[in-house]
N, C-alpha and C positions, 0 to 999 in steps of 0.2 A: 155403556158403549165407549170405546176408545175414541180419542180426539187427536187429530194430527196437529203439528205445530201451527198450521194455518188456521186451526179452529174448525175444520170440516170433519164430519164424522168419518171414522175408518170402519168399513164394513168387514167384519171377520167372517170369511166364507170358507176357509180351508177345513177340510175334514181329515187332514193328514197329521194333525198335531199329535195324535197317538203314536206316530212313528218317532217322535222326538220327545221323550219323557223329560219333564222339567223345563221345557222351552215354551214360551208363550205362543199363542196362536199367531200373533202378529209376526213374530220372528220366524215361525215355521213356514209362513206364507212366502218368505224370502230365501229359504234355504234351497240351493240348487243341489239336488241329490244325484245328479248324473256325473259330475266331475270326479275323476280319480277312481271310478269304479271299473272293474274288468267287465267289459261288455260281451266279449266272446273269446274263445280259446281254440286254436288250431294246433295240432301236434302231429309230427311224423317221426316214426322210429325206423332206424335202419339196423338190421341185424346181420346182413350179409357183408362180405368183404368187398372193398373197392381198392383198386390200385392204378397207379399211373406213373410212367417214367417221364412224362412231359415236363419240360422246364418252363412252360407257359401255364397260366392259370386255367384249370379245366373243371367243368361242372362235376361235382360228385353225384353220381346217379343215386336217386332216392333221398337226397338231402336238400329238398326244396319243399317249401310250404307256401300256400296261397291263402290270403285273407282279404276280405272285402270290408273296409271300414264303413261304419254306419254314418260317419260324418267326416267332413274334410278337416275338422279340428281335432279328431282323434289321434292318439299316439299309438304306436305299435311297439310293444316290448318283446324283444327277441331274446330267447334263452336257448343257447346252443351247447350241447355236450358232445364231445368227440373223443373217440378212442383212437389214438394215432400211433403209427410206427415212427421211426426216426426220419430225419432229413426232409422236412416239408414246411411250406408256408401256406397260410389260409387267408381268404377274404370272403366277403359277403356281397352279393349283388341284390338289387331290388330296392324300391323306395329311394331313400337317401342313404342307404347303408353303404353304398360304394364310397361315400366320403369318410367312412369310419375306417381309416387306415393310417399308418404312421406317416409322419411328415417326410417330405423329400429331403434326403441327406446323402449327398454324393451319388454314387451309382447303386446304392442299396435299394432292394426291392421294397415297395410299399405294401404292407400287409396288415392284417389284424393280429395274427399270431405267426411267429416264426419259431419252429421247434427243430433243434438239432441235438440229437442225443449222441454223446460220445460213445462210439461203437467199439466195443471189445466183445470177446466171447462171453463175458460175464453179463453184459447188458443187451445184447442183440436180440434176445427173446422177450424183452419187456415192451409194454406199451405205456403211453402217457395219456392220462385223461385231461382234456383241455376244455375249459368252459369259456363261452363268450356271452356277454350280456350287453345289449345295446338298445336304447330307447330312440326309436325313429319317429320322425314327423313327416309322413309321406304327403300330407296335404291333398288327399284325394279320397273320393268315395267309390273309386273303381278298384277292381281286384289288383292286388300287389303280390307278386311272387318273390320270395326271398330264397336265394340259392347259395349254398356253400360251395366255394371253389378251392382247389388245392393245386400246388405245383411242387415238383421234386426240386430240392435245392442243389443237388450235385449231379453232374453228368454220370449216368450209370445207375445209381441207386433208385429204387422204386419207392414212391410215397404210398403208404398203406393206410386204410381206414379199417378199424375193427380187427386188426391183427398186428403182431409185431413184425419187424423187418425180416426176421428169420422165424419160421414156424415149422416145427417138426411135429408129426402126428403122435404125440404122447401127452400124458397128463401134466407135464411141467410147463407146457405152452397153453395159452388160452386165446380164445377169440372174444371180442367184446361187442358192444352195441353203442349206437350214437343216436342223437335225437335233435330235432329243431322244434321249438314251441313258440308260437306267436300269440300274444295277448293284446287285444284291442283295449286301450284304456281311454275312458271318456275324459274329455278336456273340460 
């Protein structure tokens, strides 16, 4: 029987030592196997086209996902992939994600991503794949909805999701897909 530094017997009662090969039973009793594990995953895919000419941030229809953390200490990992046309800026709402924007600098718009493609006839039919990764600490066990928002950056041009700025119905132009995935990570 093991003895603690104080000289009292240590009762080995864990039956999970088999989960940790090469680790003593006493150490296995003190391993917290919940931290850092993915506890749940929620994912939404958008395959249709969204467009807006608004110069204010607008919710992208179909680019929101809701997750209910199992603990207030859990973190939420956001993995966002967007197929974008030219001339737009993006941000995220929900949890503390609204704080994940660029610092205030003059009259510049604070966003997560700002994309402006140099538009010529050569590039107007292209899209850009943009990824956003953010680890949020919402500090709640209630449902949290994360929403992707977009705004057009110039008066006139339309911000597009899942298609290029110009799209002609032939095989040289393509439509794309976008997604938002939320992972609850145990703390």
